[in-house]
C-alpha positions in Angstrom: -11.8 4.6 -14.1 -8.1 4.6 -13.6 -6.5 3.1 -10.5 -3.4 5.1 -9.0 -0.8 3.2 -7.0 0.4 5.1 -4.0 2.8 4.8 -1.1 0.1 6.3 1.1 -2.2 3.8 2.5 -5.2 6.3 2.7 -4.8 7.0 -1.2 -4.3 3.5 -2.3 -7.8 3.1 -3.8 -8.0 6.7 -5.2 -9.7 6.3 -8.8 -10.1 9.2 -11.6 -13.2 9.7 -13.3 -12.8 11.1 -16.7 -12.3 14.6 -16.8 -10.5 14.7 -13.7 -7.4 16.9 -13.2 -4.3 15.9 -11.4 -2.0 19.1 -10.8 1.9 19.3 -10.8 3.3 21.1 -7.7 4.0 24.0 -9.5 0.4 24.5 -10.6 -0.6 23.8 -7.0 1.8 26.9 -6.1 0.3 29.2 -8.7 -3.4 28.5 -7.8 -3.0 28.8 -3.7 -0.1 31.4 -3.7 2.0 29.5 -1.4 5.6 28.3 -1.5 6.4 24.6 -2.4 8.1 24.5 1.1 5.0 25.8 3.0 2.9 23.3 0.8 4.9 20.5 2.3 5.0 21.5 5.7 1.2 22.0 5.8 1.0 18.5 4.3 3.1 17.1 7.2 0.9 18.7 9.7 -2.3 17.4 8.0 -3.4 20.7 7.0 -3.2 20.2 3.3 -4.3 17.3 0.8 -1.5 14.8 0.4 -0.3 14.5 -3.0 -0.9 11.1 -5.4 2.2 9.4 -6.4 2.0 9.1 -10.2 5.2 7.3 -10.7 8.3 6.7 -8.5 9.5 10.0 -9.1 6.4 12.0 -9.6 3.3 13.3 -7.7 0.2 15.4 -8.4 -2.8 16.9 -6.5 -6.3 16.2 -7.3 -7.7 19.7 -8.5 -10.9 18.9 -6.9 -9.0 18.7 -3.3 -6.8 21.6 -4.0 -9.9 23.8 -4.8 -11.9 22.4 -1.7 -8.8 23.4 0.5 -8.8 26.6 -0.7 -12.7 27.8 -0.5 -12.5 26.4 3.0 -10.0 28.9 4.1 -11.2 31.9 6.2 -11.8 35.1 4.2 -10.6 38.7 5.3 -8.4 39.8 8.3 -8.5 37.4 11.4 -6.5 39.7 13.6 -8.4 41.2 16.6 -6.3 44.4 16.5 -7.9 47.6 15.4 
């Protein structure tokens, strides 16, 4: 398993098993259909998984966390209007 250093204390001990995928922001945007700025706003509010610091200038998201967030979203129209 690979240890990933991060600046976030809650992510400091993340370890990747072989075959797990780390996604760049452009792939996260493509998968969930939200803009980059919206994703970062959701992260700031604690409503989307935080990225992992890969290098001083690069972050990525665990694909499993992004996929889990996506399937946790409500389906269909949530409006009470008819």
